[in-house]
Structure formats: C-alpha cells, structure tokens
N, CA, C, O and the ligand as a Tripos MOL2 file, in Angstrom:
@<TRIPOS>MOLECULE
protein
  309   307    78     0     0
PROTEIN
NO_CHARGES

@<TRIPOS>ATOM
      1 N          -6.8550    9.3700   84.6260 N.3       1 MET1
      2 CA         -7.8730    8.4440   84.1070 C.3       1 MET1
      3 C          -7.6340    7.0630   84.6880 C.2       1 MET1
      4 O          -6.5220    6.5390   84.6380 O.2       1 MET1
      5 N          -8.6830    6.4810   85.2370 N.am      2 LYS2
      6 CA         -8.5680    5.1510   85.8050 C.3       2 LYS2
      7 C          -8.4330    4.1130   84.6930 C.2       2 LYS2
      8 O          -8.7640    4.3620   83.5340 O.2       2 LYS2
      9 N          -7.9320    2.9350   85.0900 N.am      3 TYR3
     10 CA         -7.7420    1.8900   84.0900 C.3       3 TYR3
     11 C          -9.0650    1.5280   83.4110 C.2       3 TYR3
     12 O          -9.1140    1.3390   82.1950 O.2       3 TYR3
     13 N         -10.1370    1.4350   84.2060 N.am      4 ASN4
     14 CA        -11.4260    1.0350   83.6340 C.3       4 ASN4
     15 C         -11.9110    2.0360   82.5990 C.2       4 ASN4
     16 O         -12.4480    1.6600   81.5580 O.2       4 ASN4
     17 N         -11.7130    3.3300   82.9000 N.am      5 ASP5
     18 CA        -12.1330    4.3530   81.9480 C.3       5 ASP5
     19 C         -11.3890    4.1950   80.6330 C.2       5 ASP5
     20 O         -11.9760    4.2520   79.5520 O.2       5 ASP5
     21 N         -10.0740    3.9950   80.7550 N.am      6 LEU6
     22 CA         -9.2580    3.8410   79.5430 C.3       6 LEU6
     23 C          -9.7140    2.6250   78.7580 C.2       6 LEU6
     24 O          -9.8620    2.6680   77.5370 O.2       6 LEU6
     25 N          -9.9390    1.5210   79.5010 N.am      7 HIS7
     26 CA        -10.3670    0.2900   78.8550 C.3       7 HIS7
     27 C         -11.6880    0.4900   78.1210 C.2       7 HIS7
     28 O         -11.8660    0.0190   76.9970 O.2       7 HIS7
     29 N         -12.6230    1.2040   78.7800 N.am      8 ARG8
     30 CA        -13.9140    1.4560   78.1570 C.3       8 ARG8
     31 C         -13.7500    2.2960   76.8940 C.2       8 ARG8
     32 O         -14.4170    2.0630   75.8860 O.2       8 ARG8
     33 N         -12.8450    3.2830   76.9660 N.am      9 LYS9
     34 CA        -12.6120    4.1610   75.8150 C.3       9 LYS9
     35 C         -12.0860    3.3320   74.6350 C.2       9 LYS9
     36 O         -12.5370    3.4900   73.5000 O.2       9 LYS9
     37 N         -11.1230    2.4470   74.9260 N.am     10 VAL10
     38 CA        -10.5710    1.6220   73.8660 C.3      10 VAL10
     39 C         -11.6580    0.7430   73.2690 C.2      10 VAL10
     40 O         -11.7500    0.5990   72.0500 O.2      10 VAL10
     41 N         -12.4820    0.1540   74.1330 N.am     11 ARG11
     42 CA        -13.5630   -0.7130   73.6430 C.3      11 ARG11
     43 C         -14.5160    0.0510   72.7400 C.2      11 ARG11
     44 O         -14.9410   -0.4600   71.7040 O.2      11 ARG11
     45 N         -14.8570    1.2890   73.1350 N.am     12 GLU12
     46 CA        -15.7620    2.0850   72.3160 C.3      12 GLU12
     47 C         -15.1550    2.3670   70.9590 C.2      12 GLU12
     48 O         -15.8410    2.3230   69.9370 O.2      12 GLU12
     49 N         -13.8340    2.6640   70.9540 N.am     13 GLU13
     50 CA        -13.1810    2.9580   69.6810 C.3      13 GLU13
     51 C         -13.1630    1.7280   68.7900 C.2      13 GLU13
     52 O         -13.3700    1.8230   67.5800 O.2      13 GLU13
     53 N         -12.9140    0.5680   69.3960 N.am     14 VAL14
     54 CA        -12.8950   -0.6540   68.5970 C.3      14 VAL14
     55 C         -14.2780   -0.9350   68.0340 C.2      14 VAL14
     56 O         -14.4290   -1.2770   66.8610 O.2      14 VAL14
     57 N         -15.3060   -0.7820   68.9080 N.am     15 SER15
     58 CA        -16.6390   -1.1200   68.4410 C.3      15 SER15
     59 C         -17.1530   -0.1000   67.4310 C.2      15 SER15
     60 O         -18.0310   -0.4160   66.6280 O.2      15 SER15
     61 N         -16.6150    1.1230   67.4630 N.am     16 SER16
     62 CA        -17.0880    2.1160   66.5080 C.3      16 SER16
     63 C         -16.4570    1.9180   65.1440 C.2      16 SER16
     64 O         -16.8090    2.6190   64.1950 O.2      16 SER16
     65 N         -15.5190    0.9630   65.0270 N.am     17 MET17
     66 CA        -14.8660    0.7580   63.7420 C.3      17 MET17
     67 C         -15.8510    0.2110   62.7180 C.2      17 MET17
     68 O         -15.8380    0.6330   61.5620 O.2      17 MET17
     69 N         -16.6830   -0.6990   63.1190 N.am     18 ALA18
     70 CA        -17.6670   -1.2590   62.1850 C.3      18 ALA18
     71 C         -19.0240   -0.6820   62.5010 C.2      18 ALA18
     72 O         -19.9620   -1.4140   62.8180 O.2      18 ALA18
     73 N         -19.1300    0.6320   62.4170 N.am     19 LYS19
     74 CA        -20.3920    1.2720   62.7740 C.3      19 LYS19
     75 C         -20.7070    2.3510   61.7460 C.2      19 LYS19
     76 O         -19.8310    3.1160   61.3410 O.2      19 LYS19
     77 N         -21.9570    2.4010   61.3340 N.am     20 CYS20
     78 CA        -22.3800    3.4300   60.3870 C.3      20 CYS20
     79 C         -22.5780    4.7390   61.1440 C.2      20 CYS20
     80 O         -23.2510    4.7780   62.1750 O.2      20 CYS20
     81 N         -21.9820    5.8140   60.6180 N.am     21 SER21
     82 CA        -22.1040    7.0930   61.3180 C.3      21 SER21
     83 C         -23.4420    7.7660   61.0390 C.2      21 SER21
     84 O         -23.7540    8.7820   61.6610 O.2      21 SER21
     85 N         -24.2400    7.2260   60.1190 N.am     22 ILE22
     86 CA        -25.5480    7.8120   59.8200 C.3      22 ILE22
     87 C         -26.6320    7.1210   60.6550 C.2      22 ILE22
     88 O         -27.3260    7.7770   61.4320 O.2      22 ILE22
     89 N         -26.7780    5.8020   60.5000 N.am     23 CYS23
     90 CA        -27.8790    5.1060   61.1610 C.3      23 CYS23
     91 C         -27.4330    4.3900   62.4300 C.2      23 CYS23
     92 O         -28.2800    3.8980   63.1750 O.2      23 CYS23
     93 N         -26.1220    4.3160   62.7030 N.am     24 GLY24
     94 CA        -25.6480    3.6880   63.9270 C.3      24 GLY24
     95 C         -25.6180    2.1780   63.8890 C.2      24 GLY24
     96 O         -25.3780    1.5310   64.9080 O.2      24 GLY24
     97 N         -25.8630    1.6050   62.7030 N.am     25 LYS25
     98 CA        -25.8270    0.1400   62.5590 C.3      25 LYS25
     99 C         -24.4290   -0.3750   62.8900 C.2      25 LYS25
    100 O         -23.4360    0.1590   62.3980 O.2      25 LYS25
    101 N         -24.3510   -1.4230   63.7340 N.am     26 GLY26
    102 CA        -23.0630   -1.9420   64.1600 C.3      26 GLY26
    103 C         -23.0210   -3.4510   64.1360 C.2      26 GLY26
    104 O         -23.8450   -4.1120   63.5050 O.2      26 GLY26
    105 N         -22.0230   -3.9850   64.8530 N.am     27 VAL27
    106 CA        -21.8240   -5.4300   64.8830 C.3      27 VAL27
    107 C         -22.9400   -6.0820   65.6980 C.2      27 VAL27
    108 O         -23.3090   -5.5830   66.7610 O.2      27 VAL27
    109 N         -23.4750   -7.1940   65.1990 N.am     28 VAL28
    110 CA        -24.4420   -7.9760   65.9730 C.3      28 VAL28
    111 C         -23.8470   -9.3540   66.2370 C.2      28 VAL28
    112 O         -22.9930   -9.8280   65.4870 O.2      28 VAL28
    113 N         -24.3040   -9.9900   67.3070 N.am     29 PHE29
    114 CA        -23.7130  -11.2560   67.7330 C.3      29 PHE29
    115 C         -24.7360  -12.3770   67.6920 C.2      29 PHE29
    116 O         -25.9340  -12.1540   67.8660 O.2      29 PHE29
    117 N         -24.2400  -13.5920   67.4590 N.am     30 GLY30
    118 CA        -25.1030  -14.7650   67.4250 C.3      30 GLY30
    119 C         -24.2750  -16.0300   67.4700 C.2      30 GLY30
    120 O         -23.1480  -16.0230   67.9650 O.2      30 GLY30
    121 N         -24.8250  -17.1120   66.9580 N.am     31 GLN31
    122 CA        -24.1390  -18.3960   67.0150 C.3      31 GLN31
    123 C         -24.1570  -19.0780   65.6580 C.2      31 GLN31
    124 O         -25.1420  -19.0040   64.9240 O.2      31 GLN31
    125 N         -23.0490  -19.7480   65.3310 N.am     32 ASN32
    126 CA        -23.0650  -20.7290   64.2600 C.3      32 ASN32
    127 C         -23.6480  -22.0100   64.8390 C.2      32 ASN32
    128 O         -23.2860  -22.4020   65.9480 O.2      32 ASN32
    129 N         -24.5320  -22.6600   64.1210 N.am     33 VAL33
    130 CA        -25.1060  -23.9160   64.6000 C.3      33 VAL33
    131 C         -24.8270  -24.9840   63.5520 C.2      33 VAL33
    132 O         -25.3000  -24.8980   62.4190 O.2      33 VAL33
    133 N         -24.0520  -25.9910   63.9430 N.am     34 SER34
    134 CA        -23.6960  -27.0410   63.0020 C.3      34 SER34
    135 C         -24.8380  -28.0390   62.8670 C.2      34 SER34
    136 O         -25.8450  -27.9650   63.5700 O.2      34 SER34
    137 N         -24.6500  -28.9630   61.9520 N.am     35 HIS35
    138 CA        -25.6910  -29.9740   61.7470 C.3      35 HIS35
    139 C         -25.8790  -30.8200   62.9980 C.2      35 HIS35
    140 O         -26.9860  -31.2740   63.2880 O.2      35 HIS35
    141 N         -24.7740  -31.0350   63.7520 N.am     36 SER36
    142 CA        -24.8910  -31.7890   65.0010 C.3      36 SER36
    143 C         -25.2660  -30.8780   66.1730 C.2      36 SER36
    144 O         -25.1330  -31.2640   67.3340 O.2      36 SER36
    145 N         -25.7290  -29.6870   65.8640 N.am     37 ASN37
    146 CA        -26.2620  -28.7300   66.8420 C.3      37 ASN37
    147 C         -25.2070  -28.1750   67.7960 C.2      37 ASN37
    148 O         -25.5430  -27.6450   68.8550 O.2      37 ASN37
    149 N         -23.9270  -28.2960   67.4210 N.am     38 ARG38
    150 CA        -22.8900  -27.6300   68.2260 C.3      38 ARG38
    151 C         -22.9360  -26.1490   67.9010 C.2      38 ARG38
    152 O         -23.0950  -25.7610   66.7430 O.2      38 ARG38
    153 N         -22.7940  -25.3170   68.9390 N.am     39 LYS39
    154 CA        -22.9310  -23.8730   68.7400 C.3      39 LYS39
    155 C         -21.6220  -23.1640   69.0660 C.2      39 LYS39
    156 O         -21.0060  -23.4190   70.1010 O.2      39 LYS39
    157 N         -21.2120  -22.2910   68.1890 N.am     40 THR40
    158 CA        -20.0490  -21.4470   68.4340 C.3      40 THR40
    159 C         -20.4590  -20.0020   68.1960 C.2      40 THR40
    160 O         -21.3030  -19.7070   67.3500 O.2      40 THR40
    161 N         -19.8460  -19.1160   68.9550 N.am     41 ASN41
    162 CA        -20.2050  -17.7120   68.8420 C.3      41 ASN41
    163 C         -19.6640  -17.1160   67.5450 C.2      41 ASN41
    164 O         -18.5990  -17.4990   67.0630 O.2      41 ASN41
    165 N         -20.4040  -16.1920   67.0070 N.am     42 ARG42
    166 CA        -19.9520  -15.4800   65.8190 C.3      42 ARG42
    167 C         -20.5480  -14.0790   65.8360 C.2      42 ARG42
    168 O         -21.4130  -13.7570   66.6510 O.2      42 ARG42
    169 N         -20.0640  -13.2620   64.9200 N.am     43 SER43
    170 CA        -20.5830  -11.9010   64.8370 C.3      43 SER43
    171 C         -20.7890  -11.5300   63.3730 C.2      43 SER43
    172 O         -20.1410  -12.0720   62.4770 O.2      43 SER43
    173 N         -21.6870  -10.6140   63.1590 N.am     44 TRP44
    174 CA        -21.9500  -10.0930   61.8120 C.3      44 TRP44
    175 C         -21.5640   -8.6330   61.7860 C.2      44 TRP44
    176 O         -22.0040   -7.8500   62.6290 O.2      44 TRP44
    177 N         -20.7350   -8.2630   60.8110 N.am     45 LYS45
    178 CA        -20.3560   -6.8640   60.6680 C.3      45 LYS45
    179 C         -21.1960   -6.2400   59.5680 C.2      45 LYS45
    180 O         -21.4770   -6.8990   58.5680 O.2      45 LYS45
    181 N         -21.6020   -4.9990   59.7220 N.am     46 PRO46
    182 CA        -22.3160   -4.3280   58.6410 C.3      46 PRO46
    183 C         -21.3620   -3.9920   57.5010 C.2      46 PRO46
    184 O         -20.1490   -3.9200   57.6980 O.2      46 PRO46
    185 N         -21.9130   -3.7900   56.3180 N.am     47 ASN47
    186 CA        -21.1040   -3.4530   55.1430 C.3      47 ASN47
    187 C         -20.7870   -1.9610   55.1780 C.2      47 ASN47
    188 O         -21.5380   -1.1440   54.6460 O.2      47 ASN47
    189 N         -19.6510   -1.6110   55.8210 N.am     48 ILE48
    190 CA        -19.2840   -0.2070   56.0120 C.3      48 ILE48
    191 C         -18.3170    0.2300   54.9170 C.2      48 ILE48
    192 O         -17.3220   -0.4450   54.6530 O.2      48 ILE48
    193 N         -18.6140    1.3570   54.2850 N.am     49 ARG49
    194 CA        -17.7280    1.9550   53.2810 C.3      49 ARG49
    195 C         -17.2230    3.2770   53.8240 C.2      49 ARG49
    196 O         -17.9770    4.0500   54.4160 O.2      49 ARG49
    197 N         -15.9240    3.5290   53.6150 N.am     50 LYS50
    198 CA        -15.3930    4.8450   53.9660 C.3      50 LYS50
    199 C         -15.4560    5.7050   52.7240 C.2      50 LYS50
    200 O         -14.7450    5.4550   51.7500 O.2      50 LYS50
    201 N         -16.3100    6.7210   52.7550 N.am     51 VAL51
    202 CA        -16.5090    7.5480   51.5670 C.3      51 VAL51
    203 C         -16.3120    9.0130   51.9310 C.2      51 VAL51
    204 O         -16.4830    9.4300   53.0760 O.2      51 VAL51
    205 N         -15.9440    9.7730   50.9040 N.am     52 LYS52
    206 CA        -15.8530   11.2240   51.0710 C.3      52 LYS52
    207 C         -17.2410   11.8070   50.8640 C.2      52 LYS52
    208 O         -17.8870   11.5510   49.8490 O.2      52 LYS52
    209 N         -17.6930   12.5940   51.8330 N.am     53 ALA53
    210 CA        -19.0240   13.1810   51.7360 C.3      53 ALA53
    211 C         -18.9810   14.6180   52.2280 C.2      53 ALA53
    212 O         -18.0670   15.0230   52.9450 O.2      53 ALA53
    213 N         -19.9900   15.3740   51.8270 N.am     54 ILE54
    214 CA        -20.1130   16.7580   52.2870 C.3      54 ILE54
    215 C         -20.8860   16.7580   53.6030 C.2      54 ILE54
    216 O         -22.0770   16.4470   53.6330 O.2      54 ILE54
    217 N         -20.1930   17.1110   54.6950 N.am     55 VAL55
    218 CA        -20.8470   17.2110   56.0040 C.3      55 VAL55
    219 C         -20.6880   18.6520   56.4790 C.2      55 VAL55
    220 O         -19.5680   19.1320   56.6520 O.2      55 VAL55
    221 N         -21.7910   19.3280   56.6850 N.am     56 ASP56
    222 CA        -21.8160   20.7410   57.0920 C.3      56 ASP56
    223 C         -20.9920   21.6150   56.1310 C.2      56 ASP56
    224 O         -20.2860   22.5260   56.5630 O.2      56 ASP56
    225 N         -21.0890   21.3290   54.8450 N.am     57 GLY57
    226 CA        -20.4310   22.1520   53.8330 C.3      57 GLY57
    227 C         -18.9730   21.8450   53.5810 C.2      57 GLY57
    228 O         -18.3580   22.4570   52.7080 O.2      57 GLY57
    229 N         -18.3880   20.8840   54.3470 N.am     58 THR58
    230 CA        -16.9820   20.5550   54.1430 C.3      58 THR58
    231 C         -16.8340   19.0870   53.7660 C.2      58 THR58
    232 O         -17.5180   18.2360   54.3350 O.2      58 THR58
    233 N         -15.9470   18.7700   52.8100 N.am     59 PRO59
    234 CA        -15.7280   17.3620   52.4570 C.3      59 PRO59
    235 C         -15.0280   16.6070   53.5760 C.2      59 PRO59
    236 O         -13.9480   17.0070   54.0100 O.2      59 PRO59
    237 N         -15.6280   15.5220   54.0490 N.am     60 THR60
    238 CA        -15.0980   14.7320   55.1530 C.3      60 THR60
    239 C         -15.1890   13.2600   54.7760 C.2      60 THR60
    240 O         -16.0720   12.8590   54.0170 O.2      60 THR60
    241 N         -14.2740   12.4590   55.3080 N.am     61 THR61
    242 CA        -14.3680   11.0180   55.1360 C.3      61 THR61
    243 C         -15.2250   10.4480   56.2590 C.2      61 THR61
    244 O         -14.9080   10.6120   57.4370 O.2      61 THR61
    245 N         -16.3160    9.7780   55.8850 N.am     62 VAL62
    246 CA        -17.2040    9.2100   56.8810 C.3      62 VAL62
    247 C         -17.3830    7.7230   56.6100 C.2      62 VAL62
    248 O         -17.3150    7.2730   55.4660 O.2      62 VAL62
    249 N         -17.6160    6.9610   57.6930 N.am     63 ALA63
    250 CA        -17.9000    5.5330   57.5830 C.3      63 ALA63
    251 C         -19.4090    5.3630   57.4910 C.2      63 ALA63
    252 O         -20.1310    5.6520   58.4450 O.2      63 ALA63
    253 N         -19.8840    4.8920   56.3360 N.am     64 VAL64
    254 CA        -21.3180    4.7900   56.0920 C.3      64 VAL64
    255 C         -21.6260    3.3720   55.6350 C.2      64 VAL64
    256 O         -20.8530    2.7800   54.8810 O.2      64 VAL64
    257 N         -22.7520    2.8230   56.0880 N.am     65 CYS65
    258 CA        -23.1290    1.4910   55.6300 C.3      65 CYS65
    259 C         -23.6750    1.5740   54.2070 C.2      65 CYS65
    260 O         -24.1150    2.6300   53.7530 O.2      65 CYS65
    261 N         -23.6360    0.4410   53.5200 N.am     66 SER66
    262 CA        -24.0100    0.4210   52.1060 C.3      66 SER66
    263 C         -25.4690    0.7940   51.9100 C.2      66 SER66
    264 O         -25.8400    1.3460   50.8740 O.2      66 SER66
    265 N         -26.2890    0.4980   52.8930 N.am     67 ARG67
    266 CA        -27.7060    0.8100   52.7750 C.3      67 ARG67
    267 C         -27.9380    2.3180   52.8040 C.2      67 ARG67
    268 O         -28.7430    2.8350   52.0280 O.2      67 ARG67
    269 N         -27.2300    3.0400   53.7040 N.am     68 CYS68
    270 CA        -27.3500    4.4940   53.7510 C.3      68 CYS68
    271 C         -26.8170    5.1000   52.4580 C.2      68 CYS68
    272 O         -27.3530    6.0960   51.9700 O.2      68 CYS68
    273 N         -25.7510    4.4970   51.8940 N.am     69 LEU69
    274 CA        -25.2140    4.9680   50.6130 C.3      69 LEU69
    275 C         -26.2700    4.8310   49.5350 C.2      69 LEU69
    276 O         -26.5080    5.7610   48.7630 O.2      69 LEU69
    277 N         -26.9080    3.6600   49.4840 N.am     70 ARG70
    278 CA        -27.8760    3.3600   48.4420 C.3      70 ARG70
    279 C         -29.0850    4.2810   48.5430 C.2      70 ARG70
    280 O         -29.6170    4.7260   47.5250 O.2      70 ARG70
    281 N         -29.5250    4.5700   49.7800 N.am     71 SER71
    282 CA        -30.7120    5.4180   49.9260 C.3      71 SER71
    283 C         -30.3760    6.9000   49.8630 C.2      71 SER71
    284 O         -31.2360    7.7440   50.1130 O.2      71 SER71
    285 N         -29.1270    7.2220   49.5300 N.am     72 GLY72
    286 CA        -28.7780    8.6150   49.3020 C.3      72 GLY72
    287 C         -28.8560    9.4940   50.5370 C.2      72 GLY72
    288 O         -29.2580   10.6550   50.4470 O.2      72 GLY72
    289 N         -28.4780    8.9580   51.6860 N.am     73 LYS73
    290 CA        -28.5480    9.7450   52.9180 C.3      73 LYS73
    291 C         -27.3590   10.6790   53.0750 C.2      73 LYS73
    292 O         -27.3410   11.5130   53.9800 O.2      73 LYS73
    293 N         -26.3640   10.5460   52.2010 N.am     74 ILE74
    294 CA        -25.2220   11.4520   52.2410 C.3      74 ILE74
    295 C         -25.0250   12.0350   50.8520 C.2      74 ILE74
    296 O         -25.4850   11.4720   49.8580 O.2      74 ILE74
    297 N         -24.3310   13.1790   50.7930 N.am     75 THR75
    298 CA        -23.9660   13.7580   49.4940 C.3      75 THR75
    299 C         -22.4930   13.4910   49.2680 C.2      75 THR75
    300 O         -21.6490   13.9790   50.0190 O.2      75 THR75
    301 N         -22.1720   12.7150   48.2320 N.am     76 ARG76
    302 CA        -20.7930   12.3550   47.9340 C.3      76 ARG76
    303 C         -19.9910   13.5750   47.5040 C.2      76 ARG76
    304 O         -20.5070   14.4650   46.8290 O.2      76 ARG76
    305 N         -18.7290   13.6070   47.9010 N.am     77 ALA77
    306 CA        -17.8440   14.7120   47.5040 C.3      77 ALA77
    307 C         -16.8640   14.2250   46.4460 C.2      77 ALA77
    308 O         -16.0300   14.9990   45.9750 O.2      77 ALA77
    309 ZN        -26.2650    3.2970   57.8340 Zn       78 ZN78
@<TRIPOS>BOND
     1     1     2 1
     2     2     3 1
     3     3     4 2
     4     3     5 am
     5     5     6 1
     6     6     7 1
     7     7     8 2
     8     7     9 am
     9     9    10 1
    10    10    11 1
    11    11    12 2
    12    11    13 am
    13    13    14 1
    14    14    15 1
    15    15    16 2
    16    15    17 am
    17    17    18 1
    18    18    19 1
    19    19    20 2
    20    19    21 am
    21    21    22 1
    22    22    23 1
    23    23    24 2
    24    23    25 am
    25    25    26 1
    26    26    27 1
    27    27    28 2
    28    27    29 am
    29    29    30 1
    30    30    31 1
    31    31    32 2
    32    31    33 am
    33    33    34 1
    34    34    35 1
    35    35    36 2
    36    35    37 am
    37    37    38 1
    38    38    39 1
    39    39    40 2
    40    39    41 am
    41    41    42 1
    42    42    43 1
    43    43    44 2
    44    43    45 am
    45    45    46 1
    46    46    47 1
    47    47    48 2
    48    47    49 am
    49    49    50 1
    50    50    51 1
    51    51    52 2
    52    51    53 am
    53    53    54 1
    54    54    55 1
    55    55    56 2
    56    55    57 am
    57    57    58 1
    58    58    59 1
    59    59    60 2
    60    59    61 am
    61    61    62 1
    62    62    63 1
    63    63    64 2
    64    63    65 am
    65    65    66 1
    66    66    67 1
    67    67    68 2
    68    67    69 am
    69    69    70 1
    70    70    71 1
    71    71    72 2
    72    71    73 am
    73    73    74 1
    74    74    75 1
    75    75    76 2
    76    75    77 am
    77    77    78 1
    78    78    79 1
    79    79    80 2
    80    79    81 am
    81    81    82 1
    82    82    83 1
    83    83    84 2
    84    83    85 am
    85    85    86 1
    86    86    87 1
    87    87    88 2
    88    87    89 am
    89    89    90 1
    90    90    91 1
    91    91    92 2
    92    91    93 am
    93    93    94 1
    94    94    95 1
    95    95    96 2
    96    95    97 am
    97    97    98 1
    98    98    99 1
    99    99   100 2
   100    99   101 am
   101   101   102 1
   102   102   103 1
   103   103   104 2
   104   103   105 am
   105   105   106 1
   106   106   107 1
   107   107   108 2
   108   107   109 am
   109   109   110 1
   110   110   111 1
   111   111   112 2
   112   111   113 am
   113   113   114 1
   114   114   115 1
   115   115   116 2
   116   115   117 am
   117   117   118 1
   118   118   119 1
   119   119   120 2
   120   119   121 am
   121   121   122 1
   122   122   123 1
   123   123   124 2
   124   123   125 am
   125   125   126 1
   126   126   127 1
   127   127   128 2
   128   127   129 am
   129   129   130 1
   130   130   131 1
   131   131   132 2
   132   131   133 am
   133   133   134 1
   134   134   135 1
   135   135   136 2
   136   135   137 am
   137   137   138 1
   138   138   139 1
   139   139   140 2
   140   139   141 am
   141   141   142 1
   142   142   143 1
   143   143   144 2
   144   143   145 am
   145   145   146 1
   146   146   147 1
   147   147   148 2
   148   147   149 am
   149   149   150 1
   150   150   151 1
   151   151   152 2
   152   151   153 am
   153   153   154 1
   154   154   155 1
   155   155   156 2
   156   155   157 am
   157   157   158 1
   158   158   159 1
   159   159   160 2
   160   159   161 am
   161   161   162 1
   162   162   163 1
   163   163   164 2
   164   163   165 am
   165   165   166 1
   166   166   167 1
   167   167   168 2
   168   167   169 am
   169   169   170 1
   170   170   171 1
   171   171   172 2
   172   171   173 am
   173   173   174 1
   174   174   175 1
   175   175   176 2
   176   175   177 am
   177   177   178 1
   178   178   179 1
   179   179   180 2
   180   179   181 am
   181   181   182 1
   182   182   183 1
   183   183   184 2
   184   183   185 am
   185   185   186 1
   186   186   187 1
   187   187   188 2
   188   187   189 am
   189   189   190 1
   190   190   191 1
   191   191   192 2
   192   191   193 am
   193   193   194 1
   194   194   195 1
   195   195   196 2
   196   195   197 am
   197   197   198 1
   198   198   199 1
   199   199   200 2
   200   199   201 am
   201   201   202 1
   202   202   203 1
   203   203   204 2
   204   203   205 am
   205   205   206 1
   206   206   207 1
   207   207   208 2
   208   207   209 am
   209   209   210 1
   210   210   211 1
   211   211   212 2
   212   211   213 am
   213   213   214 1
   214   214   215 1
   215   215   216 2
   216   215   217 am
   217   217   218 1
   218   218   219 1
   219   219   220 2
   220   219   221 am
   221   221   222 1
   222   222   223 1
   223   223   224 2
   224   223   225 am
   225   225   226 1
   226   226   227 1
   227   227   228 2
   228   227   229 am
   229   229   230 1
   230   230   231 1
   231   231   232 2
   232   231   233 am
   233   233   234 1
   234   234   235 1
   235   235   236 2
   236   235   237 am
   237   237   238 1
   238   238   239 1
   239   239   240 2
   240   239   241 am
   241   241   242 1
   242   242   243 1
   243   243   244 2
   244   243   245 am
   245   245   246 1
   246   246   247 1
   247   247   248 2
   248   247   249 am
   249   249   250 1
   250   250   251 1
   251   251   252 2
   252   251   253 am
   253   253   254 1
   254   254   255 1
   255   255   256 2
   256   255   257 am
   257   257   258 1
   258   258   259 1
   259   259   260 2
   260   259   261 am
   261   261   262 1
   262   262   263 1
   263   263   264 2
   264   263   265 am
   265   265   266 1
   266   266   267 1
   267   267   268 2
   268   267   269 am
   269   269   270 1
   270   270   271 1
   271   271   272 2
   272   271   273 am
   273   273   274 1
   274   274   275 1
   275   275   276 2
   276   275   277 am
   277   277   278 1
   278   278   279 1
   279   279   280 2
   280   279   281 am
   281   281   282 1
   282   282   283 1
   283   283   284 2
   284   283   285 am
   285   285   286 1
   286   286   287 1
   287   287   288 2
   288   287   289 am
   289   289   290 1
   290   290   291 1
   291   291   292 2
   292   291   293 am
   293   293   294 1
   294   294   295 1
   295   295   296 2
   296   295   297 am
   297   297   298 1
   298   298   299 1
   299   299   300 2
   300   299   301 am
   301   301   302 1
   302   302   303 1
   303   303   304 2
   304   303   305 am
   305   305   306 1
   306   306   307 1
   307   307   308 2
@<TRIPOS>SUBSTRUCTURE
     1 MET1         2 RESIDUE 1 A MET
     2 LYS2         6 RESIDUE 1 A LYS
     3 TYR3        10 RESIDUE 1 A TYR
     4 ASN4        14 RESIDUE 1 A ASN
     5 ASP5        18 RESIDUE 1 A ASP
     6 LEU6        22 RESIDUE 1 A LEU
     7 HIS7        26 RESIDUE 1 A HIS
     8 ARG8        30 RESIDUE 1 A ARG
     9 LYS9        34 RESIDUE 1 A LYS
    10 VAL10       38 RESIDUE 1 A VAL
    11 ARG11       42 RESIDUE 1 A ARG
    12 GLU12       46 RESIDUE 1 A GLU
    13 GLU13       50 RESIDUE 1 A GLU
    14 VAL14       54 RESIDUE 1 A VAL
    15 SER15       58 RESIDUE 1 A SER
    16 SER16       62 RESIDUE 1 A SER
    17 MET17       66 RESIDUE 1 A MET
    18 ALA18       70 RESIDUE 1 A ALA
    19 LYS19       74 RESIDUE 1 A LYS
    20 CYS20       78 RESIDUE 1 A CYS
    21 SER21       82 RESIDUE 1 A SER
    22 ILE22       86 RESIDUE 1 A ILE
    23 CYS23       90 RESIDUE 1 A CYS
    24 GLY24       94 RESIDUE 1 A GLY
    25 LYS25       98 RESIDUE 1 A LYS
    26 GLY26      102 RESIDUE 1 A GLY
    27 VAL27      106 RESIDUE 1 A VAL
    28 VAL28      110 RESIDUE 1 A VAL
    29 PHE29      114 RESIDUE 1 A PHE
    30 GLY30      118 RESIDUE 1 A GLY
    31 GLN31      122 RESIDUE 1 A GLN
    32 ASN32      126 RESIDUE 1 A ASN
    33 VAL33      130 RESIDUE 1 A VAL
    34 SER34      134 RESIDUE 1 A SER
    35 HIS35      138 RESIDUE 1 A HIS
    36 SER36      142 RESIDUE 1 A SER
    37 ASN37      146 RESIDUE 1 A ASN
    38 ARG38      150 RESIDUE 1 A ARG
    39 LYS39      154 RESIDUE 1 A LYS
    40 THR40      158 RESIDUE 1 A THR
    41 ASN41      162 RESIDUE 1 A ASN
    42 ARG42      166 RESIDUE 1 A ARG
    43 SER43      170 RESIDUE 1 A SER
    44 TRP44      174 RESIDUE 1 A TRP
    45 LYS45      178 RESIDUE 1 A LYS
    46 PRO46      182 RESIDUE 1 A PRO
    47 ASN47      186 RESIDUE 1 A ASN
    48 ILE48      190 RESIDUE 1 A ILE
    49 ARG49      194 RESIDUE 1 A ARG
    50 LYS50      198 RESIDUE 1 A LYS
    51 VAL51      202 RESIDUE 1 A VAL
    52 LYS52      206 RESIDUE 1 A LYS
    53 ALA53      210 RESIDUE 1 A ALA
    54 ILE54      214 RESIDUE 1 A ILE
    55 VAL55      218 RESIDUE 1 A VAL
    56 ASP56      222 RESIDUE 1 A ASP
    57 GLY57      226 RESIDUE 1 A GLY
    58 THR58      230 RESIDUE 1 A THR
    59 PRO59      234 RESIDUE 1 A PRO
    60 THR60      238 RESIDUE 1 A THR
    61 THR61      242 RESIDUE 1 A THR
    62 VAL62      246 RESIDUE 1 A VAL
    63 ALA63      250 RESIDUE 1 A ALA
    64 VAL64      254 RESIDUE 1 A VAL
    65 CYS65      258 RESIDUE 1 A CYS
    66 SER66      262 RESIDUE 1 A SER
    67 ARG67      266 RESIDUE 1 A ARG
    68 CYS68      270 RESIDUE 1 A CYS
    69 LEU69      274 RESIDUE 1 A LEU
    70 ARG70      278 RESIDUE 1 A ARG
    71 SER71      282 RESIDUE 1 A SER
    72 GLY72      286 RESIDUE 1 A GLY
    73 LYS73      290 RESIDUE 1 A LYS
    74 ILE74      294 RESIDUE 1 A ILE
    75 THR75      298 RESIDUE 1 A THR
    76 ARG76      302 RESIDUE 1 A ARG
    77 ALA77      306 RESIDUE 1 A ALA
    78 ZN78       309 GROUP 0 **** ****
C-alpha cells in the first residue's frame, strides 16, 4: 500500500467518526465571523449517538444522528 492510500484510509476513518450511518450526515465547515469581521475556520459536528440497534436481525452498535433516532429509522435493541 502506498503512503497516499494509507493516508486516505486514515482520513476516511477519522471523517467517519462523526458520521451518521443511516443518513450519512457528517461534519460541515464554515467560518466564525467576529464583530470586527475577522474570520476563522470552524466546523460543525452532527449530534451522533452510539446506540444498540437491530441490524439484519442482530443487535449491533451503530453511530446514528439524533434526528434519525427521533424519526425512528432504527429499531433499538
Ligand atoms: Zn442520520
């Protein structure tokens, strides 16, 4: 495996940490803007909960956003 491939794999794993496994909602990026209009980069993470759910008949721990939880898109175990 080339270095770039490994690096990409690590990046994907890091970015999948704050990602909903149902709807795919992830981190979004933007800027803080102060009153004097200075801008700094920032990011917003989705509200991800690790819950036990029934996936294909077996209880599994899945990372789901709070919105998918609320709309009942998973069956809790
Ligand atoms: Zn979701």
